[in-house]
KENU-387159 format. One record per atom (N, C-alpha, C): x, y, z; residue in one letter. Coordinates in steps of 0.1 Angstrom, whole numbers, plus 5000, padded with zeros to 4 digits. Example, Ala and Ser with C-alpha at 12.3 -4.5 7.8 and 13.67 -1.06 7.14 Angstrom:
BEGIN
513249435078A;512349555078A;513249675078A;512849785071S;513749895071S;512950005079S;
END
This chain:
BEGIN
923762517626M;923162657626M;923262717612M;924362707605M;924462767592M;923462707582M;923262577583A;922262507574A;920862567577A;920562587590L;919262637593L;919062777588L;920162867589L;920062997584L;919963007569L;920662917562L;920562907547L;919162867543L;918562767550A;917262727546A;916262837549A;916362907560A;915463017563A;915563127552A;916763157548R;916963267538R;916263227525R;916363097521I;915763057508I;914263067509I;913663027520V;912263037521V;911763177521V;912463267528L;912063407528L;912263477515L;913263447508F;913463507495F;912463467485F;911963347486L;910863297477L;909563367480L;909263397493S;907963457496S;908063537509S;908463657509I;908663737521I;907263777527I;906263757519R;904863787525R;904363677534R;904963557533S;904463437540S;905063437554S;904263397564I;904763377577I;905263227578I;906463217583L;906963077583L;906162987592L;905962867587S;905062767593S;905462727607S;906862737610I;907362687623I;906762787634I;906062727643G;905662807654G;904462897652G;903662877641V;902562957638V;901562957649V;901262847655Q;900262837666Q;900762927678Q;902062917681S;902562997692S;902463147689S;902663187676E;902463327672E;901063377675E;900163297671K;898763327673K;898463337688K;899063257696A;898763257710A;899163387717A;900263447712C;900663577720C;900663697711C;899863687700K;899763797691K;899063917697K;899664037696V;898964157701V;897764187693V;896564217699P;895464247691P;895664367682P;895264357669E;895564457660E;895064597664E;893864597670E;893364727674E;894264797685E;894964717692E;895864777702E;897164827695E;897564757684M;898764797677M;898564927670M;897264957666H;897065077658H;896065167665H;896165187678Q;895365277686Q;895565417681Q;894465487680D;894565627676D;894965717688D;896065787686K;896665867697K;896266007694K;895366057701R;894866197699R;895866297703R;895966407695G;896866507698G;896366647693G;897166747693V;896766877687V;896566857672V;895766947666G;895466937652G;896267027643G;896967127649S;897667227641S;898967277649S;899867327641V;901067377647V;900867497657V;899967597653P;899667697663P;899167647676P;898367547676E;897867487688E;899067427696E;899967367689L;901167317696L;902067417702L;902367527694M;903267627698M;902667717709M;901367727710L;900667797720L;900267717732L;900567587731G;900167487741G;901167477753G;901067367760D;901967347772D;903367327768D;904267347778E;905667347776E;906167207772E;905467107777G;905866967774G;905666937759G;904566987753G;904366967739G;905367037731G;905767157735K;906767237727K;908167167729K;908467117740A;909767057742A;909866927734A;908766857733S;908766737725S;908866767710S;908166877706D;908266927692D;909666967688D;910367037698Y;911667077696Y;912666967694Y;912466857703A;913366747702A;913166667689A;911866657684N;911566577673N;911766647659N;911666777660Y;911566857647Y;912666967647Y;912567057656F;913367187655F;914867167657F;915167067665V;916567057670V;917567047658V;917266987647S;918266977636S;918467107630S;917467197630Y;917667327624Y;918567427632Y;918867377644A;919767457653A;921267447649A;921567357640Y;922967327636Y;923267387623Y;924467457623L;924967517611L;925167417599L;925467287603Y;925667187593Y;924367167585Y;923267167592H;921967147586H;921567277577H;921867387583Q;921567517575Q;922467517563Q;923667467564K;924567467552K;923967387541K;923367277544Q;922667197534Q;921767277525Q;920967357532M;919967437525M;920667557518M;921667617524L;922367727518L;923167687506L;923467567505T;924267517493T;923367457482T;922067467485D;921067417474D;920867537465D;921667527454G;921767637444G;920367687439G;919567587435R;918267627429R;917367687439R;917367647451R;916567707462R;917067857464R;918367867466M;918967997468M;918668097457M;918868047445H;918668137433H;917268187432H;916268087434A;914868127433A;914468237443A;914868217456Y;914468317466Y;915168447464Y;916468437460R;917168567458R;916668647446R;916268577436Q;915768647424Q;914368697428Q;913568617435A;912168667438A;912268787447A;913268807455I;913268917464I;914069037457I;915269017453L;916069127448L;915569177434L;915069087426K;914469127413K;913169197414K;912569187425N;911269257428N;911469367439N;912569437438S;912869537449S;911869637451S;911169677440E;910069777442E;908969727451E;908769597452L;907769547461L;908269557475L;909569557478F;910069557491F;910469697496F;910569797487K;911069927491K;910169987502K;910870027513D;910270087525D;909170007531D;909169877529K;908169787535K;908669727548K;907669677556V;907869597568V;907669447565V;908769367567V;908769227563V;908869137575V;908169027574L;908268927584L;908768797578L;909868747583D;910568627578D;910168517588D;909268417584V;908868317593V;909768197591V;910368157602G;911268047602G;912568087595G;913168187601A;914268257593A;915568177593A;915768077601G;916968007601G;918268087602G;919168087593S;920368167593S;920168317590S;918968347586G;918668487583G;918868537569G;919168447560I;919568477546I;918468557539I;917168507541L;916068577534L;915868717540L;916068737553S;915968867559S;916968957554S;918168917552I;919268997547I;918969037533I;918468947524W;918068987511W;916969087511W;915969067520A;914869167520A;915369307524A;916369307533A;916969437537A;917669497525A;918469417517Q;919169457506Q;918169507495Q;916969457495A;915969497484A;915269627488A;915569677500G;914969807503G;913969817515G;913769697521A;912769697532A;913269797543A;912369857550K;912769947561K;912869877574K;912169767575K;912269687588K;911969537584K;912769457590V;912569307588V;912569237601V;911569157604Y;911569077616Y;911868937612Y;913068887617A;913568747614A;913168657626A;912168577624V;911668497635V;912168357634V;912968307644E;913568177644E;913368117658E;912867997658F;912467927671F;913767867678F;914767827670T;915867757675T;916967847679T;918067797685S;919267877688S;919967917676S;919567877664M;920067937652M;919868087651M;918968137659A;918668277659A;919968357663A;920768297672T;921968357676T;922968377664T;923068267656H;923868277644H;923268377634H;921968377633A;921368477624A;921668617628A;921668647641E;921968777646E;923368817642E;924268717644T;925668737641T;925868767626T;925168687617L;925268707603L;924768847598L;923568877604V;922969007601V;923969127604V;924469117616K;925369227621K;926669227612K;927169107609F;928469107601F;928269157587F;926969157582N;926669207569N;926069347569N;926169407581G;925769547582G;924269577582G;923469477585M;921969497584M;921269507597M;922069527608Q;921469517621Q;920469627624Q;920569737617D;919669847619D;918269827612D;918269727603I;916969697596I;916469567601I;917269467602V;916869327606V;916869307621V;915769277626Q;915669247641Q;915369097642Q;916269017648V;916068877650V;915268857663V;914268767661Y;913368737673Y;913468587675Y;913968547686K;914068407690K;912868357696K;912068277689G;910768227694G;909868187683G;908668147686A;907668107676A;906968227671A;906568227659V;905868337653V;904468357660V;903968237665E;902768237672E;902768317685E;903968337691S;904068407704S;904568547702S;904768597690M;905168727687M;904068827691M;904468947696E;903569047699E;903769167689E;903069157678L;903169267668L;901669317666L;901569437662E;900269497660E;899569427648E;898269417649K;897569357638K;897769437625K;897869377614D;897969437601D;899269537600D;900269497607S;901469577607S;902569527597S;902369417591I;903369357582I;902869377567I;903769427559D;903469437544D;903769317536D;904869237540I;905269127532I;905669007542I;905268887539I;905768767546I;906568697536I;907768657540V;908668567533V;908868447541V;908968327535S;909168207543S;909568097534S;910568017538E;910867897531E;910367787540E;909067757538W;908267667547W;908067527542W;908467497529M;908167377523M;908967257528M;908367147531G;909067027535G;908966917524G;909466797527Y;909366687517Y;907866677513Y;907666657500F;906366647494F;905466757498F;906166877499L;905467007502L;905067017517L;904166927521L;903466957534L;904166907547L;905066807545R;905766757557R;906366867565R;906366867577E;906766967587E;905667057591E;904567077582S;903367157585S;903767297589S;904867347584M;905267487587M;904367587581M;903567547570L;902667637564L;901567687574L;901267607584D;900367647595D;900867777601D;902167787604S;902667907610S;902668027601S;902868007588V;902768117578V;901368167578V;900368087577L;898968127577L;898568197590L;899168147601F;898868217614F;899368357613F;900568377608A;901168517607A;900368597597A;899968537586R;899068607576R;897768657582R;897168577590D;895868607595D;895968707607D;897068707614K;897268797625K;897968927622K;898968917613F;899869037612F;899869097598F;899469027588L;899669077574L;898569187571L;898969297565K;897969397560K;897069337550K;895869387549P;894969347538P;895669377525P;895669267516N;896369277503N;897869287504N;898469247516G;899869237517G;900369117508G;901669107507A;902269007498A;902868887506A;902768767500I;903368657506I;904268587495I;905468557499L;906468497490L;906968367496L;906768247489P;905968227477P;904468237480P;903668257469N;902268277471N;901368167466N;901968067459R;901167957455R;902067827455R;901467717457A;902167587458A;901367477451A;902067377445H;901467277438H;902067137441H;901267037441L;901666897443L;901566817431L;902566737427Y;902466657415Y;902666507419Y;902166417410W;902166277413W;902366197400W;903266097400A;903566027388A;903965887391A;903765787382P;904265657383P;905665637378P;906465547383A;907765527379A;908165387379A;909265357371N;909765217371N;911065217379N;910965177392L;912065167401L;912165027406L;912064927396Q;911964787400Q;913264747407Q;914364787402E;915664747408E;915764797422E;915364917425E;915464977438E;914464907447E;913264877442R;912264807449R;912664667453R;913264597443D;913764457446D;914864457456D;915764557456S;916864567465S;916264587479S;915264667481K;914564677494K;913964547499K;913364477490L;912764347493L;913864247497L;914964247490D;916064157493D;916564187507D;916764317510E;917264357523E;916364307534E;915064327531M;914064287541M;914064137543M;914264057532A;914263917534A;915463867542A;916563937540E;917763897548E;917563927563E;916864037565T;916564077579T;915663977586T;914663927578L;913763827584L;914463697586L;915363657577A;916063537579A;916963547591A;917563657593D;918463677605D;917563667618D;916363717617F;915463707629F;915063557631F;914863477621E;914563337623E;915663267629E;916963297625A;918063237632A;918163277646A;917863407649F;917863457663F;916863377671F;915663357666V;914663287673V;915163147677V;915763077667Q;916262947670Q;917362937680Q;918263037679T;919363047688T;918863077702T;917963167704L;917463197717L;916763077724L;916162997715K;915462877721K;916462767725K;917462747716E;918462637718E;919462677729E;919862797730E;920962837739E;920462897752E;919262947752H;918763027764H;917362977769H;916762877762G;915562817767G;914362907766G;914363007757V;913163097756V;912763087741V;911463057739D;910863047726D;910263187722D;910863257713A;910363387708A;909563377695A;909163257691A;908463237679A;907163327678A;906563367689C;905363447689C;905663587685C;906963627683L;907263767679L;907463777664L;907463657657R;907763667643R;906863767635R;905563747637L;904563827630L;904863977632L;904964017645A;905264157649A;906464207642A;907564127642Y;908864167636Y;908664187621Y;907964087615E;907764107600E;906964227597E;905964257605Q;905164387603Q;906064507604Q;906964507614E;907864607617E;908764637605E;909364527600Q;910264537589Q;909564577576Q;908264527574Q;907464577562Q;907264727563Q;906964777574E;906764917576E;908064997573E;909164947578Y;910465017576Y;910865017562Y;910864907555Y;911364887542Y;910364937531Y;909064907532M;908164927521M;907065037524M;906865077537K;905765167540K;906265307544K;907565337541Q;908065467544Q;908365537530Q;907965667529A;908465737518A;909965747518A;910565747506A;912065747505A;912465867496A;913465947501W;914066057494W;914765997481W;914566057470I;915266007458I;915566127449I;916666117442E;916966217431E;916666137418E;915466157412L;915066067402L;915566107388L;915966007380D;916266027366D;914866037359D;914566147353P;913266167347P;912866057337P;913865987331Q;913665877322Q;912965757328Q;912965757342R;912365647349R;910865667351R;910365787347L;908865807348L;908165727338L;907065667341L;906265587332L;905165667325L;904865787330A;903865877324A;904066017329A;903566117321P;903766257326P;903066277340P;903566357348E;903066387361E;901666447360E;900866437371Q;899566497371Q;899466587384Q;898866707382L;898666797393L;897566737402L;897866727415V;896866667424V;896366767434V;897066877436A;896666977446A;897367107444A;896667217446S;897267357446S;896767427458S;897667517463F;897367607474F;897667747471F;896667837473D;896767977471D;896968037485D;898168087488L;898468127502L;897668247506L;897068317497Y;896268437500Y;894868397505Y;894368287500T;892968247503T;892768117511T;893668027511I;893467897517I;893367917532I;892567827538T;892367837553T;893267747560T;893567767573P;894367677581P;893867537581P;892567517580E;891967387580E;892267317567E;892267387556Q;892567327543Q;893967277541Q;894867337548V;896267297546V;896667177555V;895767127562R;896067007571R;896166877563R;895966887550G;896066767542G;895466777528G;895466667521V;894766657508V;893766547509V;892566567504D;891566467506D;891166407492D;891566287490K;891066217478K;891266287465K;892466337462A;892666407449A;892766297438A;891966317428P;891966207417P;893266217408P;893666097404F;894666087393F;894265967384F;894765977372N;894365867362N;895465857352N;896165747353F;897165707343F;896565587335F;895665627326A;894765527320A;895365427312A;896565447306H;897165357297H;898265277304H;898265267317L;899265207325L;898565107335L;898864977334S;898364887344S;899164897357S;898564867368L;899164877381L;900364787382L;900364667375D;901464577377D;902764627370D;902664737362Q;903864797356Q;904464897365Q;903864937376V;904265047385V;904964987397V;906265017399S;906964977411S;907065087421S;906765207417S;906765317427S;905965437421S;905365507431F;904865637427F;905865747432F;905865857425I;906765967428I;905966097431I;906366167441G;905766297444G;906766407446G;906366527441W;907166647442W;906266767442W;906866887443F;906167007444F;906767127436F;906067227434S;906567357429S;905967467437S;906567587437V;906067707443V;906267827434V;905267917434D;905368037425D;905568167434D;906368247429F;906468387434F;906068477423F;904768517422D;904368587410D;903268687412D;902468687423T;901468797425T;901368837439T;900968967441D;900769017455D;899268997459D;898969047471G;897669027476G;896569087468G;896869187460D;895869257451D;895669187438D;896469077436G;896469007423G;897269067412G;898169167416N;899069227407N;900269137405N;900669127392S;901769037389S;903069107393S;904069017398F;905369067401F;906069117388F;906969207390A;907769247378A;908669137373A;909069047383Y;909968937379Y;909368817386Y;908468737379P;907968617385P;908968507385P;908968427395V;909868317397V;909168187400V;909668077394L;909167947397L;910267857403L;909967797414L;910867697420L;910167567420L;910767477412S;910167347410S;911167237414S;910667137421T;911467017425T;911266897416T;910766927404A;910566817394A;911866747390A;911866617387P;913066547384P;913966607373P;913266667363E;913966717351E;914666857354E;914366917366Q;914867047369Q;916267037376Q;916666917380G;917966897387G;917866897402G;918966897408Y;919066867423Y;918466987431Y;917666947441T;917367037453T;917466947465T;917567007477H;917766927489H;916366857492H;915266897486W;914066837488W;913966707480W;914666697468G;914566587459G;913166557456G;912866427454Q;911466377452Q;911266277463Q;909966237465Q;909666127474Q;909166007466Q;909765897469A;909365767462A;908465687472A;907365637466F;906465547474F;906465417467F;907165317473F;907365187467F;906065097469F;905765027458L;904764927459L;905364787461L;904564707468S;905064567470S;904964497457S;905564377456S;905664297444S;904564197442S;903364217449D;902264117448D;901464137435D;902164097424V;901564117411V;900264047409V;899963947416D;898663877415D;897563977418D;897764057428H;896764157431H;896764277421H;897964317418H;898064427408H;897464397395H;897464277391S;896964247377S;895464267376S;894764277387F;893364307386F;893064457383F;894064537381F;893864677378F;894564717365F;893764707354P;894364727341P;894664877338P;894164967347T;894565107346T;895065157360T;895965257360T;896365307373T;895665437376T;894565427382Q;893765537386Q;893165527399Q;892865637405G;892365637419G;892465777425G;892665777438T;892765907446T;893965897455T;894466017458L;895666037467L;895166127478L;895466087491S;895166157503S;896466177511S;896666297516L;897666327526L;896966357539L;897166267549I;896466277562I;897366307573I;897166427580R;898066467590R;897866367602R;899066327608K;898966237619K;898466317632K;897566257639Q;896966317650Q;897966327662Q;898866237663D;899866237674D;901166297670D;901266347658A;902466417653A;902166507642A;901766627645V;901166717635V;902066757623V;903366727625R;904266767614R;904466647604R;903866537606L;904066417598L;902766377592L;902766297581Y;901666257573Y;901566117570Y;900366067568T;900065937562T;899665957548T;900265887539I;899865897525I;899065777521I;897865797516V;896865697513V;896465707498V;896665597491V;896265587477V;895165477476V;894065517470D;892965417468D;892965397452D;893365277448I;893365237434I;891965177431I;891465217419E;890165167415E;890165097402E;889464997400N;889164937387N;887864977382N;887865067372P;886565127367P;885565027361P;886064907357H;885264807351H;884564717361H;885364677371T;884764577381T;884364637394T;884864757397G;884664817410G;885564777421G;886564687417A;887564647427A;888464767432A;888864757444T;889664867449T;890964807457T;891964887458K;893164847465K;893664967472K;893964957485K;894465067493K;895965047496K;896665157493L;898165157495L;898365267505L;899265237515V;899465327526V;900965347529V;901465467530W;902865497534W;902865597545W;904065607552D;904265717561D;905265817555D;904865947556L;905766057553L;906366107566L;907466057570T;907966087583T;909366137583T;
END
């Protein structure tokens, strides 16, 4: 058995893209049709549709997304993110004239920290909206800090609030997820903007930007490939043991298992705190969002944003890196804030709990060598069966031959 396992590991380490020749015919015999493996699961298209929909959909969303935000442990992670905290506190308290005697709506208030700062900045009324049971802790924190006469905590979705139209002067929200759009909370901010915000009211932050860059993460990529090869070798040993000891041939599951492991190790975006020295070229801006003008439909993704790292061949790239920044700098009339603030998650800016997202490329250099430049388009496509998650699609182009290569990852 040990000899068989060793042999399997050697074969898999040499070429993890290959399907082992043992039992190939039986694999084909019981292979699940690809169209069944990738059936399109229709669902709601936006968060407001979800939050205003049936109770089953909301319960599922709570279990898959909101539940972690109900824990103080999770809130502590965000409250100890110094750069996040400093940016929001400066944007609110250093622009106290903006908040003086205003009505503020805090969308996704969490522990209520932004609402407390808004009250400290002079707001006359603050609605702290939090969907999870964290609302109870927010209420306790607000009261303990003497702000209960100004801050009213509302446990529920902003989509279900009953406020008068145009009754809110300022919306504050920390809505950004990994690579900006994950979690799709911006949907709820825009819902509140369109339903409650006064004409020319203020939104903090008011602009957001997405950045894209190539990086040299070959060691990290190779480590993932090695782990995957070991996993596949273990599965080969399992198949053999199952047949020898229990009389069941599971060879037909090899291909499905390999695809499963490929998706887990190489097709998932990975959180990383990147050393900026690992970047192979300066980042490029691939998308910007103006929260005063963008439509709910436009924030559902990014469609084929171009990038061009002309002096870098694709075989030099082991990973793409994505991050974002947001600006607190203008009100709805276009007037500049007295104290503009930038919150950036770029590698050179240091730690934030968002970090950066790494998108690893496979090591099939034979294919990569056909692309002497790293240029193409980037798309973020909202999943139809899970509106808070995204598929990342990169289409690489060879401008000389017209050849293309599609790269796909999950931002989950």
